[in-house]
N, C-alpha and C positions, 0 to 999 in steps of 0.2 A: 572152589566156589561153583555153584551151578550155574551154568553158562546161558542155559536156554529159557526163553520166556515161556510160560503157558499159552495156552491158544485164549483162553479167556485175557489173559495181559495184552497179547497181541489185538485182541479184538477191541480193547479199551483203548489203545493207542491209534487204531485207525478210526475208531469212532469220534474221537477227540479230533484227529485230523479232519474229519468230515465236518465236526461242528465249529471249528474255526473256519474252514471255507463258508459254511452256512452264515456265520457272524458276519464274515467279511461281505457276504451278499447283502445283508440286511442292511449293515452300516453303509454301504457305497453303493446300494441300488443296481446291483450287477447279477449277472447269473452265469458264475465263474462255475465251472463243474468240478465235483469231487474228483481228487487225484489219486493215483493210485499208489500205495506203499508198499515197500518191501523193507525186510529186515536182515540185508546183506552186507551192509558197512563194516569194516573192519578196521582194526588200527585203533588211533585214540581219537578220532573223528566220530562226534555223537551222532550227528544228522546232517543230511545234505540235500537239497532240493537239484536236482538233475535234470538237464534237457539234453536228448541224445536223440538225433534223428527226428526230429519233429515231436518226441515222445517225451512228455512231463511226467515225472514220479519223485516221490520224497523216499529218500533211503534212512534207516534207523540203525544204529549199531545196536545190536542184540545184547552183547556182554556188558556195555555201559547202561543200557536201559534197565536191565537185570537189577545191576548193582545201586543204581540210583534212581528208582521207577517213579516216584513220586515227584521227584525234583523234575527229570525229563519230561514227565507229562505237563506240568505247569510251565517250563523254559524252553524245551526243545522243540516240541510240537509246534507251539505258536511261532516260534523262532521260523522253522522251516517253511510253515504256511505262510508266514508275512513273504518270504522270498517267492514264493509261488504267485500270491497276489500281487506283488509289484509287476512280476513278470507279465501277467495276464493284463495289468492295467497300463502298465508305461512300457513294457519291453524292456527286458533285463540288461541289454547291451546299453538303452540310454540312461541308465541312474546308476547310482554308485550301490555296491550290494547291501551296506547298511547305512545308505544316507538318509536324507529327510523324509523319503516317501516310505520307506522301510520302518523307520522310528514313527512315523505317524501311524503306520498299520499296528504297530506293537502297542502304541499307546491306546488306540481304538480298542485292541484286544483287551487292556488292562494287564498288558504282560511287562515284564523286566526286557528292556531294550539293551541289555547287555550285549556284547558280541562274542564272549568266550564264557564258557563255565570254568569254574574253579573245582574240578573233582579229584581226589586220590585216584589214578590210574594205575599205580605200580604193579597189579597184579593182571592188567589187561594187558597183552600181547600187543605191542607195536609194530607197524608195519617197516619194513626195511626198504631204502630206496636206494638205487644206484647212483653213485657220485663218481665223477671225472675230477682228477687233480689238474688245476691250472696254478702256473706260474706268474708272480708278477716280479718287481723288481727287489720286493723285501721277504716274503713268504710264500708258501704253499697255500692254495685254497681248494675247497672240494665244491663244486658245483654240481647240483642235480641233472639229473637226465634232461630235463624240460629246458633247463638253461642251455646246457651243452648243446642239444639239439637247435636251439636260436641260433648260438654261434656257428655251428656248422653250416646251417641253411642261408647265414649271412645276413639274417634279420635285425643281429644286435652285436653289441661288445660289451664285456663288464670290465670295470677297473677297480681297482684295489682303493679301499677307503683311506688307508694311511698314507701310502708313497704316491697314490693315485695314477699309478702304472698298470698298462694293458695287461690283462689276464690272457695268457696263452696256455693252451694244453700242453701237458708236461709228456 
C-alpha cells in the first residue's frame, strides 16, 4: 500500500479544513483564525485536535487518509474542526469533547456527528503502548502508562470490576 498522500491531496485536506473554519465563522458570526495542519499522526487514530503550550493544531494520519481519502474528507475533517471551534468558543475544558456544543457544530456543518469511524485498519501499523502489571484479589490487570503514573503520583487508585479489590503494581 502506498502510504504517502500527494501534495495535491494534502492541499485539498488543508483547504477543506480552512473551509470548515470559514463556515463556522459565517454560521456563528466569529473570526476564528485558520488552524495549522500536520500529517504526522500515527497508529489507528485518524485525526486529532491538539493544544500544546498554547499552540493549536489539527493532526491527521496520512496512512489512514490515504486509504480512505473521500470518507475522511467528509467525516474526519469536520470532526476535528468542530473540536477546534468548540475550544475557541467555549474553552475545551468547560465542555464535554463530543457534547451538545460539538454536536451542534457538526449539525451546522451538515456532517455526521458520529464519534468513531469504522474502517478496516488491519494493514495500518498500530502504536504500541507500555503497560504495567497490576494485581487485585482475583486476576492480573494491565494498566497503561498514564494510569500507572496517576497511581504513582498518588492522584488515584483503580479497582477491579469483578472483585472490587484495589489494584496494586506487581
